[in-house]
LUMBAVO-675072 format. One record per residue (C-alpha): residue number from 1; x, y, z. Coordinates in Angstrom, 1 decimal. Layout:
<figus>
  num       X       Y       Z
  NUM       X       Y       Z
...
</figus>
This chain:
<figus>
  num       X       Y       Z
    1   -29.9    39.7    38.1
    2   -31.0    41.6    35.4
    3   -32.8    40.8    32.2
    4   -29.8    41.4    30.1
    5   -27.5    39.2    32.1
    6   -30.2    36.6    32.1
    7   -30.7    36.8    28.2
    8   -26.8    37.0    27.8
    9   -26.6    33.8    29.8
   10   -29.2    32.0    28.1
   11   -27.8    33.0    24.6
   12   -24.4    31.5    25.6
   13   -26.1    28.4    27.1
   14   -28.1    27.9    23.8
   15   -24.9    28.3    21.9
   16   -23.0    25.7    23.8
   17   -26.1    23.0    23.6
   18   -26.0    23.4    20.1
   19   -22.3    23.1    19.8
   20   -22.6    19.9    21.8
   21   -25.1    18.8    19.4
   22   -23.1    19.3    16.3
   23   -20.4    17.4    18.0
   24   -22.3    14.6    18.8
   25   -23.5    14.5    15.3
   26   -19.7    14.9    13.7
   27   -18.8    12.3    16.3
   28   -21.6     9.7    15.3
   29   -20.5    10.3    11.4
   30   -16.9     9.7    12.2
   31   -17.9     6.4    13.9
   32   -20.1     5.3    11.1
   33   -17.3     6.0     8.7
   34   -15.0     3.9    10.5
   35   -17.2     1.1    11.5
   36   -17.8     0.7     7.4
   37   -14.1     1.2     6.8
   38   -13.4    -1.6     9.3
   39   -16.0    -4.2     7.9
   40   -14.8    -3.4     4.4
   41   -11.1    -4.4     5.7
   42   -12.8    -7.7     7.6
   43   -14.5    -8.6     4.6
   44   -11.4    -8.7     2.6
   45    -9.6   -10.5     5.4
   46   -12.5   -13.1     5.3
   47   -12.3   -13.2     1.4
   48    -8.2   -13.8     1.5
   49    -8.8   -16.7     4.3
   50   -11.4   -18.4     2.4
   51    -9.0   -18.3    -1.1
   52    -6.0   -19.7     1.2
   53    -8.1   -22.4     2.7
   54    -9.7   -23.4    -0.9
   55    -5.8   -23.4    -2.3
   56    -4.8   -25.4     0.6
   57    -7.2   -27.9     0.1
   58    -6.4   -28.0    -3.9
   59    -2.8   -28.6    -2.6
   60    -3.9   -31.7    -0.6
   61    -6.1   -33.1    -3.2
   62    -3.1   -32.3    -5.8
   63    -0.8   -34.5    -3.3
   64    -2.9   -37.4    -3.0
   65    -3.3   -37.7    -6.6
   66     0.3   -37.4    -7.3
   67     1.1   -40.3    -4.8
   68     2.2   -38.1    -2.0
   69     1.4   -39.6     1.5
   70    -0.9   -37.7     3.6
   71    -0.5   -40.1     6.5
   72     0.0   -38.3     9.4
   73     0.4   -41.1    11.9
   74     4.2   -40.3    12.2
   75     3.2   -37.2    14.3
   76     1.1   -39.0    16.6
   77     1.9   -39.9    20.3
   78     3.8   -43.2    21.1
   79     5.0   -43.5    17.5
   80     8.9   -44.3    17.5
   81    11.4   -43.3    14.8
   82    14.4   -44.7    13.5
   83    16.7   -42.8    15.7
   84    15.4   -44.1    19.1
   85    17.1   -47.5    18.1
   86    20.3   -45.5    17.7
   87    23.3   -45.7    19.8
   88    23.6   -42.8    22.2
   89    26.7   -40.6    21.3
   90    28.0   -40.3    25.0
   91    31.7   -40.9    24.0
   92    33.5   -40.9    20.7
   93    34.5   -44.1    19.0
   94    38.3   -43.5    19.4
   95    40.0   -41.1    22.0
   96    41.3   -38.1    20.5
   97    45.0   -37.5    20.2
   98    46.2   -34.2    18.8
   99    49.3   -34.0    16.5
  100    52.3   -32.5    17.9
  101    52.6   -28.9    16.1
  102    55.3   -28.7    13.3
  103    58.7   -27.2    13.9
  104    59.8   -24.3    12.2
  105    63.1   -25.0     9.7
  106    61.6   -28.1     8.7
  107    59.8   -29.1     5.5
  108    56.9   -27.0     6.6
  109    56.1   -23.7     4.8
  110    56.4   -20.4     6.7
  111    53.4   -18.2     7.2
  112    53.9   -14.7     6.6
  113    54.1   -12.2     9.5
  114    50.8   -10.6    10.6
  115    50.0    -7.3    10.0
  116    49.6    -5.1    12.8
  117    46.0    -4.4    13.7
  118    44.6    -1.0    12.7
  119    44.5     1.8    14.9
  120    41.6     1.8    17.0
  121    38.9     3.8    15.5
  122    35.6     4.2    17.4
  123    34.1     2.2    14.2
  124    36.8    -0.6    14.2
  125    36.8    -1.4    17.7
  126    32.8    -1.5    17.8
  127    32.4    -3.2    14.6
  128    35.7    -5.6    14.9
  129    36.1    -4.7    11.4
  130    39.5    -5.4     9.4
  131    38.6    -4.4     6.0
  132    41.6    -2.0     6.2
  133    43.9    -5.1     6.1
</figus>
């Protein structure tokens, strides 16, 4: 190896080391910026959560002062409701018997004949849209 090749390799290596150090500094700066912005966002979220909790507590105090019950014993296991004593709906009270259909010609009004379905366009077939009628 000649002296020129060695010095060229050393210069190239020094440039690479310098570039690596600059990238490391930039990466660290970017990480610090991200950390600071995430800290700011988290601080805002905590403040919002605290305000929410305070508002909920205030609302609870208003309910107790206004006479609303805050008793949650109905949610405890083992408590029964009024619906537990109600009869089951296994069968209807009276059997269902449909009325016979009305015959045409008697005192029943006649319906207008149905219009034919629109030509099956792609939209009408997909959406089942009868807005043209």
